[in-house]
N, C-alpha and C positions, 0 to 999 in steps of 0.2 A: 838762232833762237833769239826773239825779241825780248827786251827787258820785261815787258808785261807777262810774257810767258815765264821767265824766270821767277818772277814774283808769285805768280799762281802756284809754282811748284814749291816755293819756299813757305807760302802760306799753308800748302797742303802738309808739308814737313812739320810745321808749328802745331796744326791741329791733330796730326797723327801722334806727335810727341805728347801733346796734352792728353789724348784718349789713352795712351799707353801708361802714363804715370798716374793721371787722375783716375784711370779705369780701376786699378787695384785699390787706390785710395778710397774711391766710392765703394768698392766691393767690401773692404774692411768695415766701413761705416754700416753697411747693411748687416754684416755678419754680427754686430754688436747685439742684435736681437735674434738672429737665426742660429748662431753658434754658441756664443757665451752663456754659461749656466748661472754665474753669479758675479758679483761686483769685481772680484779680483780677475776673473777672466775677461771682463769687459774692459778692465784697466790694461790688461796685457795687449788686447787688440788695439785700443787707442794708442798705446805706447809704440806699437810696431810702425805706426805712420806719424807720430808726434813729431819727430824731427824733420819730417820731409813733406808733409801735406801743403804747407804754405808755399814751398818752393815749386812744388807741382803746379800750382795755380799761376805761376809766372808765365807758364807756356800759354795759358788762356788769355792773359792780358797782352802778351806779345802778339799772339795771333789777332786779336782784336784790333790792336794798334796798327799792326802791319796792314790789315784789311782796310782800315780807315785811311792810311796814308797812300797805299798802293792802288786801291780800287774804291774811290769814295762813293761812287754811284752804287756799287755793290752794298757798301756798308749802309748808306742811307735807306735803300730799298729793304735790305734784311732786317734792320733794326725798326723800321716803321711797320713793316708787315707782319713781323714776328714779335710785336712789342710785348704782348701779354706772356707768352712762354718764355721770352728772354728776361723779362722782369721777375717772373717767378724763379728763374734760375738764379738771378742776382740776389734776390732776397734769401734764397736757400744757402748761397755760398757766405753771405754775410752772417746769417744766423749759425751756420756751421762752424765758422771761424770763432764766434763769440762762444759757442758751446764747448769747444775744445779747450778755451782758456778759462772759462768760468766753472767748469764742471768740478774742480778739485778746490775751489776757493772756500767752500763750506763742507763740513764733514756729514751733515744730515743726509740720510738715505734718500728721502724724498727730493731734495735739491739735486743730488747726483743723478737720480733716476730720470728726473725730468730733462735734464741736459742730455743724458744718453738717448732718450727718445728723440730729442730734437736732432742728435747727430744722425740717428737712423733715418728719419724722414727727410732730412736735408741732404743726405747721401742718396736715397732711393729716388726722390723726385728729379733731381738733375740728370741722374744716370738714365732715366726714362725720357725726359724732355730733350736731351741732346739728340737722341735717336730720332725723335719726332721732328726736330728741327732740320737735321740733315736729310731726313727722308724727304721732306718737302723741297729742300733745296735741289736735290738731285732729280726728283720727279717733275719739279716745276710748279709754278704758282701763277695766279692771275696778275699779270704785269701788263699795263696798257702801253700806249705808244709814247708815253712820257716817262717810261721806265719807273712807274709808281705802281705799288701793289694796291689792287682795287677788290681784293677778295675780303672775306670776313674771317673771324677767328675759327669759325666752325669749319670752313674750307681746309684748314690745316689739320683737322682731325679726320684725315681719309684713311682708308685701310692700310695702304702702303707705308704711310708715315707712322701709324700706330704699331704696325709690326716692326718697323725700324726701332720705335722706343722699347719695345719688349725685347729685342735682339740686344740692344745696348745694355739694358738692365740685367738680363741673364748672363751676358758675357762679361760684364764688369764683376757681377757676383762671383762667377767662376775664377776670373783673374784675382780677385781679392782673396778667395779661398786658397788658391795656389800660393799666393804670396804669404798668406798666414801660415800655411805649412812650411814654407821656407824660413820664416823668421821666429817660429816658436819651438818649444821643447815641451814634452810631457804629453798629458792626455789630449790637450787641446790640438796639438799637431795632428795626431791620428784622426781625430773627429774633422779637422778641416780637410784632410785628404778625402774623407769619406764623402763630406758634403760637396767637395770640389767635382767628384765623380758625377753625382746627380746634377748639380748645376751645369757641369760641361755637357752632359748628354742632352739636357733641355736646350741649352744654348746652341748646340750642334744642329739640332732639328730646325729651330727657328732661323738660325743664321744661314744655313743652306738654302731654305726657302726664300729668304729675304734677298740673298745674293743672286739666286737664279732669277728671281723676278727682276732685279735691277739689270742683269745681263740681258734678259729677253727684251726689255724695254729700251735701253740706251747703251748697252755694252759694245765692245769691239774685241778685236784679238788681244790687246794689252790688258783689257779689264778681265778677260777670261783667264789669262795667266795668273793675275792677282786673285782671282776667285779660287783657282786650284791651289795656289800656295796657302790661302787662308783655311781651306778645308784640310789639307794635309798637315798644316801646323797644329789645327785644333785636335786632329786625331792623335797626332804625335804628343800633344800636351796631355791628353787624357791617359795615354799609354805610359808616358813618363810618370805621370801622378800615381798610377797604379803600381808601378815598379819601385816607387819610393825615391825617384830621382827628381827631387823637388827643384833643383837649379834649372834642369832641363825643362821641366814642366812650366815653370814660370817664364822662361825665355821663349818657349814655344806658344804659350798663351799670349804673350806680348807680341810675337810674330803674327799671331792670328788677327789681332787688332789692327797691327800695322798693315797688313795685306788687305783687311777688309775695308779700312779708311782709304788706302791707295786705290782700291777698285772704285770706290764711290767718286773720288776725284777724277780718276781716268774716265769714268762714264760721263762726268760732267763736262770735262774740257772739250771745245774751247768756251763753253758756256760758263758762267759763274752763277746765273740764276735764269733758267730757262722760263719762258713765258707759255702758259698753256692757252692763251687767247691767240697768239699769232707768233710763230717762230721768229719772224723778223723783229718783234719787240723784245726778244731775249736780251739779258745783259750778258756780254761776252768779255773776254780778257782785253779786247782792244777798245770797245766802246765804253767801258766802265773804268778804264785805268787813269791814273794820273798822268802828267806830262813826263816825256822822256828825261827831262832834267831832274825832276823830283825822284823818279825811279833810280836814276844814276847816283844821286846823293845818298839815297836809302841803301843801295848795294853796297857802297863803301862802308857805311856805318855797321851794316850786318856783317860784313867781312871782318871788321874789327872786334865787334862786340860779341857776336855769337860764340865763337870759341871759349872766350873767357867765362861766359854763362855756363856752357856745358861742362867746362873743367871744374868750375866751382860746385856745381850740382852734383857731379860725379864723385867729388872729393867728399861731399856731405854723406852721400850713401856709402862710401867706403868706411868713413868714421864710425857710422851706426850700423854696421854690417852684422854685429853679433845677434844670435838667438835669444829670446827672452821667454821667461815663464812666469808662473804665480809666484815661484820662490824669489823672484827678483822685485816683487811689488812689496814696498814697505807696508806694515800693518796699518799705519796712520793713513795711507792712501785708500784703503778700503772703505 
């Protein structure tokens, strides 16, 4: 296996980790409007992800940085062609971070409600837009012989990509509901499980349609295996949720996301951005990669740094593993 192939796999792993972690993170943000009934319950939801949401975004920064260093042509074409949706995601992530920090700075109800509304929308929009972006990456876009995107913004809003956006939105909402059931006690825990059932059923229908479409267009034997794993894991997550096995439900909903993202990358390889104008103009792992020396240096750095980051983040989740409920929220925080 060549180093550019290794880095394609590593970037796929980074994006998979990001969607696994930020997926429930976005889902909980969406649930602040769909599940919480009052200010105390909204605070409970925010507190379930409060210690970890910023660490989850490290995976996005690392994935973007690795793409820039390992596949500069991919990075350049992606960020120039997808400028508007990626800018929208960036603005949402900035506002979302500010909302988490500023919500409790003042006690007025209007102040807190406005920041909670910001958390909802800046969770919902990226959850949808990431699916649109990756749908277009897998489907292919208008790239010319100079490896430059020559399409328009409206070309990105095709049925396949829009379906991908709805799939990520519903799947992340399900993932967030399962995580909420795992991390809370009391009435909110039971309602989270009930909401997870309905969100999971909707996500299952949409995800199966999207993955079958992907398999029919560009899949092979390996991607078919990933598709089967994703479907079985989602069925298992729904079953475990109904049985009250919240740890298993969360693990299996996470496996669903991992398998689905893996299928997209398996369908994409060896391309990194297919051209719909001419297959010979597609960006691939070979023609879009950095020099072998650059990839070699990056590999050594990744071998040293990655285990440390994973261990630290795992320790963070272990420290904040306890369940919480409205009884743990101080009256002043309401």
